[in-house]
N, C-alpha and C positions, 0 to 999 in steps of 0.2 A: 194511867194514860196519857195524858196532860196536865198543867202550867201556863199560867198566865199570867202576868202581873195586875193586879187590880188598884187604875187610879194614880196611884203612886209607888217608885220603887223600893217601898220598903214592904208590900204585901203580895202574897202573889194566892192565887187560886188554886185547886188540885185536884183534877176529876179521875176515881179512879174503878178501879173494877170492882174495890168491895161494894158499890154502889153510894156512895158519897163524895160528898164535895164540899175540900176543905180548905180554909183562907188563915192562911199562914201570917204569922208579923217576924220579918226577919231580923227584926232588931233582938227581937226576945228567943228567936228560932223556937216559937211554938203554935200550935193551933187556936188560935181566938177562937173559933165559931166550925160548927158542923151542919151541914148538911143532909137531908137524907131524902138523895132521888128514889128509892127504889129499885134501881136497875143501874148495871152498868156503867157507867161517863165513856165515852170511847175518845171525846173530843169535847173541847169549850174554848168560847172567847169572850171578852167583859168588849163594853158597847160602848164606852165615850173616855172620857177623859179622867174623870170622875170614877170612873167604875162601878157606878149604881146599879148596873145591871151588867149578870152574869149570865148566857146563856150555853147550854149547856147538850147535848148530842147521846143517843142512849140505845143501847142492846134492842127495849123496848119498843123502837121506832118510832121515841118521841123525843121531840124537841122541846125544853123546857126553860122557863124566863125567870129568875131570879132577882129579886129583889134587893140589895147590899144592905141599905137603909131600914130592914124591918126583919125584925126578928123571926116571924113566919115564913118568908121571903117568897116564895113562889107564886111565881104570878100564874100568868098564861100559859097552855102548851100547845102544840101543832103534832099532833097525828102523822105518819107518814107511809109508806106502804112497806117498809124494810128496813133492817138496823141501822142506827147515823153512823158511818165510820167516820167524818169528818168534818167542820166547820171550819166556812172563814168569813168575813167581816169585808166592805169595802171598805174604802178608806172615807168616807163620808158618815162612815156607821148606817148608811140608807138599806144597804142591802146585804142580807145574808145567803150564801152558798153551801151546801148541806149536799157530802155525799151519802149516797142510801144504797144499799146491797139490792135492791130489786135493778141496781144500773142506772142511774139517770143521780144526777146530777136538777138539785132542785133552786131556781132563786127565787129570794124570799122578799117583796119589802117590810122592811119593818115599821115600817109606818104605820099599816093595817095591819101585818101579821096575814098577807096574803104569798100566794104562790103565784110570783111571775109568769115563768117559765120552766121548763123543765127540759134538763138539756139531756141527749143521750144518741148514741148511732148504733146499730146493731152488731157492729165487732164491739164496742166500748163492754167490758165485763169489769168488774168492779173484782181487783185480785186478793183483799183481806178485809178483817173485819175493822180497820186501821189506818186504810186506804187515805192519804191524806192531799186533800184538793186546795188550790191555790187563786186566788183575783192577782191578777196584773200592778203596776205600778197604779197605774189609771180603772185600775175596774174595770175597763172595757171588756177584757176577755177574762176566762176562768178554763186552766189546767187539769188534768188528770193524768194521771198514772194508769195502764190498763194493766188484764191480766196475761195479757199477750205481749209484756214488753211496751206497750206505741205507750205515747202519750198527745194526746185529744186535747185542743186547744178549741172551745167556742168562741163567738163572740155575746154579748150581749143580747143581743137578740134572739140567740139561739141557733145558729146559723154554726155547723162546725167550719173553720175556715184553717187549720191543720192538724198534719198526724204526723207525730217524730218517731221515730224508729231508729234504736240501738243498744236497746237492752237484750235481752234472749233468756227472763225471767222475768216476773212479775212486778211493774211499778210499784212499790211503798208508800210513794212520796215527791212530791212537788214543790218548789220554793221558789216566788221570783223574786228577783232585785230589788228592793225596795225604791231603787229613783233610774232602774233602766228596764229595758226590756229581756236581761239576761233571764235564764232558766235553770235551775239545778233539780234533778231527779235522780233517785237512787232506788235500787231493784233487789230483791230478797235477794239474788248472788252478791250483797256487799260492795255495788258495782254502784259509784257517781261518775252522772255526765251532765259535763256543764253547756251550755246550748247558747252560742253567745248570735245567730242568729237566725231567727225563726219567723 
């Protein structure tokens, strides 16, 4: 369901429907570690340049923290009110955005693992169990696609600042360009839209 580099270009971590996270060495093309999460992993992120922490979002409504330097590796967990469909990390690695099937997006301060704010709107409904959200380039806004084909953009204070409409089916993923405000969105009908003026 998800794959990210772990600190260096020769290792990746994958999160799977089979309830495992696996760390892979790309040089040997082999799995070098398996972490048993106990629940299907819908998305994951790594927190810093060294890749010392993996954060995974799960079907059982939990966000799990894994220390890659330890064999036990499972640290604390955060329990939410719905399945976690997606995670994204702010550029400074201080904040985590989590899309939840209770039709909210939680912004979590990773310095104390506390939920700072909950983003929502009466018309915003998460479209699927793997709907992807995204911080923009400077992490001041969060974008999320909805079941009705709209894209909702909130600022860091939790205020809805924009609603974009072009899709006619559920938007499954959004992604900001890393150095500009350009946004890409894709929907269930295989349509991709590039937004240049948001």
